[in-house]
Each structure stands twice: as C-alpha cells, then as structure tokens.
C-alpha positions in Angstrom: -2.2 8.5 -42.1 -5.0 11.4 -42.6 -2.7 14.2 -42.1 -4.1 16.5 -44.3 -8.0 16.3 -42.2 -9.0 19.3 -41.5 -9.5 18.1 -37.6 -5.5 18.0 -37.2 -5.8 21.6 -38.4 -8.6 23.2 -37.5 -7.9 26.7 -34.8 -4.2 25.7 -34.8 -2.0 28.1 -34.9 0.7 28.3 -38.1 3.2 25.2 -37.4 6.9 26.4 -36.9 9.8 24.7 -37.3 13.1 26.9 -37.0 15.7 24.6 -37.6 18.8 24.0 -35.8 20.3 27.4 -36.5 17.8 30.0 -35.1 18.0 27.5 -32.3 21.9 28.2 -31.9 21.1 31.7 -32.1 18.5 31.8 -29.2 21.3 29.7 -26.9 23.9 32.4 -27.6 21.6 34.9 -26.4 20.6 33.1 -23.4 24.5 32.4 -22.8 24.9 36.4 -23.5 22.1 36.8 -20.9 24.0 34.7 -18.2 26.9 36.3 -18.3 25.1 39.8 -18.0 24.2 38.7 -14.6 25.9 40.2 -11.4 27.9 37.1 -10.0 26.4 37.8 -6.8 22.8 38.1 -7.7 20.4 35.0 -8.2 19.7 33.7 -11.8 16.1 33.3 -13.2 14.2 33.7 -16.3 13.0 37.0 -18.0 9.9 35.6 -18.3 6.2 38.0 -18.6 4.2 34.8 -18.1 3.9 32.1 -16.0 1.5 29.1 -15.3 2.7 29.1 -11.7 0.4 30.0 -9.1 2.6 30.6 -5.9 3.5 34.3 -5.8 7.5 35.0 -6.0 10.0 38.0 -4.6 10.5 41.0 -7.0 13.7 41.8 -8.2 15.5 44.3 -10.2 18.4 41.9 -11.5 17.7 41.4 -15.4 16.6 37.7 -16.0 17.7 35.1 -18.4 16.9 35.9 -22.1 14.9 32.6 -23.2 13.1 35.2 -26.3 15.0 32.8 -28.6 13.9 29.5 -27.3 10.1 29.4 -28.1 9.6 27.3 -31.2 9.9 23.8 -32.6 13.1 23.1 -33.9 12.1 19.6 -36.3 9.6 16.6 -36.1 10.8 13.9 -37.5 7.6 11.8 -38.3 9.6 8.9 -39.1 11.2 8.1 -35.8 7.9 10.0 -34.3 10.4 12.7 -32.1 10.5 16.2 -32.2 13.1 18.4 -30.7 11.6 21.4 -28.8 13.1 24.6 -27.4 12.4 24.8 -23.5 10.0 27.4 -23.7 7.8 26.6 -26.6 4.2 26.3 -25.7 2.6 23.2 -26.5 -0.1 25.4 -28.1 2.7 26.0 -30.8 4.3 22.4 -30.4 0.6 20.5 -31.2 0.3 23.1 -34.3 3.5 21.8 -35.0 2.6 18.0 -35.0 -0.7 17.3 -35.5 -0.4 17.6 -39.3 1.8 14.8 -39.4 -1.3 12.9 -37.4 1.3 12.9 -34.2 0.7 14.5 -30.7 2.7 14.7 -27.3 2.7 11.5 -25.5 0.6 13.6 -23.0 -0.5 17.2 -23.9 -1.2 19.4 -20.9 -4.8 21.2 -20.6 -3.7 24.7 -20.8 -2.1 25.8 -24.0 0.5 28.1 -23.0 2.3 25.6 -20.7 5.8 25.2 -21.9 7.1 21.9 -22.7 9.9 22.8 -20.7 8.1 23.7 -17.8 6.2 20.6 -17.9 9.2 18.2 -17.1 11.0 20.4 -14.8 7.6 21.1 -13.2 4.6 18.7 -13.6 1.8 18.0 -16.2 -0.5 15.7 -16.6 -3.8 14.8 -18.8 -6.2 12.3 -20.2 -3.1 10.2 -21.5 -1.8 9.9 -18.4 -3.1 6.3 -17.4 -1.1 4.9 -20.4 1.8 7.6 -21.1 2.5 8.5 -17.1 3.5 12.3 -16.9 5.5 14.6 -19.6 9.1 13.7 -18.4 8.4 10.0 -19.3 8.4 10.8 -22.8 11.8 12.7 -23.2 15.0 11.1 -25.1 17.2 13.8 -24.0 17.8 17.6 -22.7 20.2 20.2 -23.0 20.1 21.8 -19.5 21.8 25.6 -19.0 23.2 24.4 -15.3 23.7 26.9 -12.5 27.3 27.0 -13.2 26.4 28.6 -16.9 27.6 25.4 -19.0 24.8 23.7 -21.0 24.9 20.4 -20.9 23.1 17.1 -22.9 21.3 14.8 -20.1 20.0 11.4 -21.4 19.2 8.1 -19.6 22.5 6.7 -19.9 24.6 9.3 -20.2 27.0 10.9 -18.2 24.7 13.2 -16.7 22.1 10.4 -16.8 22.0 12.0 -12.7 20.8 15.4 -13.6 18.1 13.7 -16.6 16.3 11.5 -13.4 16.2 14.0 -11.2 15.1 17.4 -13.3 11.5 16.5 -13.3 9.6 18.5 -10.3 12.9 20.3 -9.6 11.8 23.4 -10.6 14.8 25.2 -12.3 16.3 25.1 -9.4 19.2 22.3 -10.7 18.9 24.3 -14.5 16.9 25.4 -17.7 15.9 23.4 -20.4 17.4 24.3 -23.6 16.2 21.9 -26.0 14.1 19.2 -25.5 13.9 15.7 -27.3 10.3 14.2 -27.0 8.6 11.0 -28.2 5.7 11.4 -30.4 2.5 9.1 -30.7 -0.1 8.9 -33.5 -3.1 10.4 -33.4 -6.5 10.4 -35.5 -8.7 13.2 -36.6 -11.5 12.4 -34.2 -12.1 11.3 -30.5 -15.4 9.7 -29.5 -16.3 10.6 -25.6 -18.6 8.3 -23.8 -19.5 10.5 -20.0 -20.7 7.7 -17.5 -22.5 8.8 -14.5 -22.4 7.4 -10.8 -24.0 8.1 -7.8 -21.2 6.9 -5.9 -17.8 7.5 -5.1 -16.6 3.7 -4.5 -18.3 2.7 -7.8 -16.1 5.4 -9.5 -13.2 4.4 -8.1 -13.6 0.6 -8.9 -14.5 1.7 -12.8 -11.8 3.9 -12.9 -9.4 1.4 -11.7 -10.4 -1.2 -13.8 -10.0 0.9 -17.2 -6.5 1.9 -16.3 -5.4 -1.8 -15.5 -7.2 -3.2 -18.7 -7.3 0.1 -20.9 -10.6 -1.1 -21.9 -14.0 -0.3 -21.4 -17.1 -2.6 -22.3 -14.7 -4.5 -24.3 -13.8 -0.7 -26.0 -10.0 0.5 -26.3 -9.8 3.5 -24.0 -7.4 5.8 -25.3 -8.5 9.3 -23.2 -9.5 9.0 -19.2 -10.3 11.6 -16.8 -13.1 12.7 -14.4 -15.1 15.5 -12.8 -16.7 15.0 -9.6 -19.7 17.7 -8.6 -20.9 16.2 -5.2 -20.6 13.0 -3.9 -23.7 11.7 -5.5 -22.7 12.7 -9.3 -19.5 12.4 -10.9 -18.4 11.6 -13.9 -16.1 9.2 -16.0 -15.0 10.3 -19.5 -13.8 7.9 -22.0 -12.2 9.3 -25.2 -11.1 6.7 -28.3 -9.5 7.9 -31.7 -11.4 7.5 -34.8 -11.2 8.4 -38.3 -14.9 8.1 -38.8 -16.4 11.3 -40.0 -19.3 12.8 -38.9 -20.6 15.5 -36.7 -18.4 17.7 -34.2 -19.7 19.6 -30.9 -18.0 22.8 -30.5 -16.9 24.5 -26.9 -15.2 27.2 -27.9 -18.7 29.2 -28.5 -21.8 29.3 -26.2 -21.7 26.0 -25.1 -19.1 24.8 -22.0 -17.4 21.6 -22.1 -17.6 20.2 -18.3 -21.4 20.9 -18.5 -21.8 19.4 -21.6 -20.6 16.2 -19.3 -23.8 16.0 -17.0 -26.9 13.9 -17.5 -29.3 12.0 -15.2 -28.8 8.7 -16.0 -26.6 6.3 -14.7 -27.4 3.1 -17.3 -26.6 5.2 -20.3 -23.3 6.9 -21.1 -23.7 10.3 -22.7 -21.8 10.8 -26.1 -20.0 13.4 -27.9 -17.3 13.9 -30.6 -14.5 16.2 -30.9 -12.1 16.9 -33.3 -8.4 15.8 -31.9 -7.5 19.7 -31.9 -10.6 20.7 -30.1 -10.4 17.3 -27.4 -6.5 18.1 -26.9 -7.7 21.9 -25.7 -11.2 21.2 -24.1 -10.7 22.5 -21.1 -9.1 25.4 -22.0 -11.5 27.7 -23.4 -12.9 27.9 -20.0 -9.7 27.0 -18.2 -11.5 23.5 -16.8 -14.5 25.7 -14.7 -12.6 28.6 -13.1 -13.8 30.9 -16.1 -17.0 31.0 -14.2 -15.5 33.8 -11.6 -15.6 36.1 -14.5 -19.0 35.7 -15.6 -18.1 34.2 -18.9 -20.2 31.4 -18.9 -23.3 33.6 -17.7 -25.2 33.4 -21.9 -25.5 37.0 -21.8 -22.0 38.0 -21.1 -20.3 34.8 -23.2 -21.9 36.2 -25.9 -20.2 39.1 -26.3 -17.0 38.2 -24.5 -14.4 38.0 -28.0 -13.5 34.4 -28.4 -9.4 35.6 -28.7 -10.0 36.0 -25.0 -11.9 33.1 -24.2 -8.5 31.2 -23.2 -6.8 30.4 -20.3 -3.9 32.9 -21.1 -6.3 36.1 -20.7 -7.9 34.6 -17.6 -4.4 34.5 -16.1 -4.0 38.1 -16.9 -6.9 38.8 -14.6 -5.8 36.8 -12.3 -2.5 38.7 -12.4 -4.4 41.7 -12.1 -6.4 40.8 -9.0 -3.3 39.8 -7.1 -1.8 43.2 -7.4 -4.8 45.0 -6.5 -6.5 42.6 -4.4 -9.8 43.5 -6.3 -11.5 40.5 -5.2 -11.1 40.9 -1.3 -12.1 44.8 -1.9 -15.1 43.7 -3.2 -15.7 40.7 -0.5 -15.2 43.4 1.9 -17.7 45.8 0.5 -19.9 43.2 0.7 -19.3 42.8 4.4 -17.4 39.2 3.8 -13.8 38.0 4.9 -10.9 37.6 2.3 -10.7 34.9 0.6 -7.7 31.7 0.7 -6.5 30.7 -2.8 -7.0 26.6 -2.8 -4.9 25.9 -6.1 -3.8 22.5 -6.0 -3.1 19.0 -7.6 -2.5 16.2 -5.4 -1.7 12.7 -6.1 -3.3 9.7 -4.0 -3.5 5.9 -4.4 -6.2 4.6 -6.6 -7.5 2.7 -3.2 -7.5 5.7 -1.3 -9.2 7.9 -3.9 -13.0 7.7 -2.8 -12.2 8.2 0.9 -10.0 11.2 0.2 -12.2 13.2 -2.0 -15.3 12.0 0.6 -13.2 13.9 2.9 -12.5 16.7 0.5 -16.3 17.2 0.0 -17.1 17.4 3.1 -14.0 19.8 4.6 -13.6 21.9 1.6 -15.9 24.2 -0.1 -15.1 24.0 -3.5 -17.0 22.2 -6.2 -16.1 20.9 -9.0 -13.2 18.9 -8.9 -11.5 17.0 -11.7 -10.1 13.7 -11.6 -7.2 12.0 -13.8 -5.4 8.4 -13.3 -1.8 7.8 -13.8 0.6 4.8 -13.9 4.6 5.6 -14.4 5.3 4.2 -18.1 6.9 0.8 -18.3 9.1 0.0 -18.5 11.4 2.5 -17.0 14.7 4.4 -19.0 17.9 2.6 -18.8 19.5 3.3 -15.2 16.0 4.3 -13.7 16.4 3.4 -9.9 14.0 0.4 -9.6 11.9 1.6 -6.8 12.0 5.3 -7.5 13.0 6.1 -11.1 12.1 10.1 -10.7 13.5 11.0 -7.1 12.0 14.7 -6.5 8.8 13.1 -7.0 8.6 9.8 -6.1 5.8 8.0 -7.4 6.3 4.4 -7.0 6.2 1.8 -10.7 3.3 -0.2 -10.9 1.4 1.6 -8.9 -2.0 3.7 -10.1 -1.9 7.2 -8.6 -5.3 9.6 -9.3 -4.5 13.1 -9.7 -6.9 15.2 -8.2 -7.3 18.9 -9.1 -9.1 21.8 -7.4 -8.7 25.5 -8.2 -10.8 28.1 -6.2 -10.8 29.6 -3.1 -12.7 29.6 0.6 -13.5 32.1 2.9 -10.3 33.1 5.8 -11.1 32.1 9.5 -10.5 34.8 11.6 -7.6 33.7 14.2 -6.2 31.0 11.6 -3.2 30.8 10.2 -2.0 31.8 6.5 -2.9 29.4 4.5 -5.1 27.3 7.0 -7.0 24.8 4.2 -3.6 24.7 2.0 -1.6 23.4 5.2 -4.7 21.1 6.5 -4.9 19.4 2.8 -1.5 18.8 2.8 -1.2 17.1 5.9 -4.3 15.1 4.7 -2.6 14.5 1.6 0.3 13.2 3.5 -1.7 10.9 5.6 -3.2 9.5 2.3 0.3 8.4 1.4 0.2 11.1 -2.0 2.1 14.2 -2.9 1.1 17.2 -4.1 2.6 19.6 -7.1 5.1 22.6 -6.3 3.3 24.8 -8.7 1.3 26.9 -6.0 1.5 28.2 -2.2 2.5 25.5 -0.3 3.7 25.6 3.7 5.8 22.5 4.8 8.6 22.4 7.3 11.9 22.2 5.9 12.5 18.7 7.3 9.2 17.9 6.0 9.4 19.3 2.5 12.8 17.3 2.6 11.8 13.8 3.4 9.1 14.5 0.6 11.0 15.8 -2.2 14.7 14.5 -3.0 16.0 14.4 0.2 20.2 14.0 0.3 19.9 13.2 -3.3 18.3 16.5 -4.2 21.2 18.7 -2.1 24.0 16.1 -3.6 22.6 17.6 -7.3 22.5 20.8 -6.5 26.2 21.1 -4.8 27.2 19.0 -8.3 25.1 21.3 -10.9 25.0 24.7 -9.1 28.2 24.7 -6.4 27.8 28.6 -6.3 23.7 28.3 -5.7 23.5 31.1 -8.7 19.5 29.3 -8.7 17.1 29.4 -6.0 16.7 25.8 -3.5 13.9 23.9 -4.0 12.3 24.8 -0.8 13.0 28.5 -1.0 11.4 28.6 -4.6 8.3 26.3 -3.9 7.7 27.4 0.1 9.5 31.0 0.9 8.3 31.6 -2.7 11.6 33.6 -3.4 
C-alpha cells in the first residue's frame, strides 16, 4: 500500500486523531450545554455554519456546544474502520484516512459537510452506485437523544430502531456524538474517461449498464457520475483507481473542472488524471459550477481571487450575506428584473425514468448544467433491516437503481404565483416520477403528503420514544416550516 505517496497527502489538512480521552471531554461539554438549556426551550446545535440551504427561525436560546466533537477519534487500518466525532468535516476525515491508503466509502462533494450531517441527512457521490449512501457504511453510532441520554445504536442492539431511522431525521431524533464507519482501500491516482452523449436515452442506458456490471468496455469502474449541459450534450465520467505514476491535472488554479469534461466527440472519450485527493475534492473548488455566480470563473477575476477562498465554505459566506441583505434581488431590481426564487435541490428518480425526468426539467426549468449520480442501496443490508424499506425515513427500494439529479441555481419569480412556485412544481413532478427529494433545502409539502413520503407512523413512534418531551423539532416543522 503506497501510504507515503504525495498523492495521498497533497493539499490535505494535517491529519488529527485526538483519541478517546479528548472525545470524552467533548461529550461532557455537550452534555453540560444540554443541561443549561431551559426545559421549555427547543434544543438545537450552536453552529455558526451549515450546509443546509433552507433558512431557519432565529432564537436567543443557547444551543448545544459541539466544539469538542470536530475531530477523528481514531483510525484502525487493520479493520479498515474509523471512530469519528459527529461534527468532524469530511475534509478532516479524509486527511486522517488517506495517509493509510484508506477513504470513507462515500465522500460527499463539499469539504465542510460533516460526517454526522451526511448520516442524519443524506450524502452522495460517485461511489454511490456501488457503496450506497454514507449512512450505509455506519457500524455503530452514539446519539444524544432529545431526552438528554446518549445511547449507542447498532443494527442488532437495543436501539436498532434508532439506527435505521436516524438517516434523514435531520437531528429531530437526536445528534450523533461518535460514529464508527467502514473505510475502503484507495490508490494514489484516479484515471478519468469523459463519455459524451448527444441524447438522454443513450446516457440513461449506458449509466444503467455500468451500474449493474460495474464495468465499461471491459474495464472496472470505481467512480461514476455525470453532467447534463443540454438535451444534446451530456457526459458520464468514469473513474478508475490506479497506482501508475504520471502527470495529473490541477483544477484548483485557473482551470475549472466541470468545463474540462466537455468535448466534441461522442465516439472518443476525453481522458484525464487526478490524484485521489484532488479527485475527491474536484467539485469543491468551484462548488460544482455555482462559483460562476461570484465571477470566479472569469479568468480575469480568478487570477486575483486567492486560492484559499476558492472553496465551498467561502462561497457559503457570500450566500449568507446575500440572504441577509437581499443583495441579489436588489441588483435584479436595479436592472428592472424580477426577484429570483432559489431552486437548490437534489432529487432521486428510478433510473428507468431518468431521461424522461431530465427532458421535462430542461423544458420547464431554466437551469443548467445539472448533475447526475446513480445509486443503489448496499447489499446485503445490515442485520435486522426491513426487507422492503431498510431505511424508513427515506424509503428507497433495495435492488433498484436510482439517479440523484442535482440542480443549484435560481429562476425569475413570476408575478401572481405562490411562494416557491418552481420548487412546488418540482416536488409534484418528482412524486409523479416515483422519486424522492432530499430535505436540506426549501420544501413545501402539505403535512399529509410529507408524512406519507418520509416515515409516516413509524417516525411518530420513534419521536415519542427518543424525544418524549419534544425537546427537538419534528421533521416536518424543521424541513418544511423552517423552525
């Protein structure tokens, strides 16, 4: 294992394994902060940053102190597992595991996403066609419940019900303090092939075939995602791990990764190579393509924009300023244009409906490009998992391939339309296509429809068990009512 390769360390932050004692101190600080919250007040995290796109109500009540829960506790290279504090970012987690030639089974695209956030919410990336979603690599999890008790949830223990219901609960059943996850071996480099398609049906069928066989043209595929620029120009990017040394591309400087994908030939794939570190964070430098809203893809601006600010965490600060001062809408008004509705969503539809959904989207929603990422639940499912819906709060079916479709932009608001008109239309259409959408952004479902889609009576039972005094918001009030 080439654990000393610079490809594993390049531009990584310093790996930190703080050990169990430091973690215990962090847990005690968390519990003390819980006890300091008035009994009649809602419990929530005291976080300055978030990767959620939905706003939430302001409060003067102090939150949970998670400042001591931000590190990797330990990495065991022999068992290929890691114990990780709930608020540890994937940037720090990857920095701690890559020196061992290991990585989490799924590494979401943005560096500041936390492991706990990806487990209690949802994360996805180009390994999801073979490794599922981040919560499927979890072996056990310590959860601070709404009642103020820390319990250890495993697939076959006393709190197995919480283990399976924790994903997509968004902190409404509790907050993770420690998560033990599986890791997988990785090689120092990733060789890429960008396949171009001039019709969506061919894109869909090729993606389906690769997901089922995990090969293309006789070669194993380790990573798979795609980008749609238009109905006549779309791409699948196939990644293969390799030990072979050689030149690599760098998309942290003047070149922009998603633009590197594009080429003219549908018969000859474009090839590229990245270090494993740079591959895992290929989207973060430009937050996919969203950095163009800040001008950073203009070469004249990019040349003077400091590299340390070319990352999703800094773009988040700009978004927060825009949200606070309505900068974007003010500028639109000065140009005589209407205010804009934020349309920032990830949805999943069955793979056989993907081409039709994307075709509908391109006709009805003025947003491009859009991201595609196929996924299947891992097999076999953990012990005691329900056969038909292993993860009840986000009920994807086993042995069925879905495609995550991500779109992150805004559209002009049409006078006379209800708030969130485009998001509402997308929600209805996703349901019509037998799909689901993630809850990290704005949602507008009616209560009965939301209940049917996200856990139903099962969620209510677990809410009563693990948060009997309703110290935490419930899922509908948090996801839809933005409490």
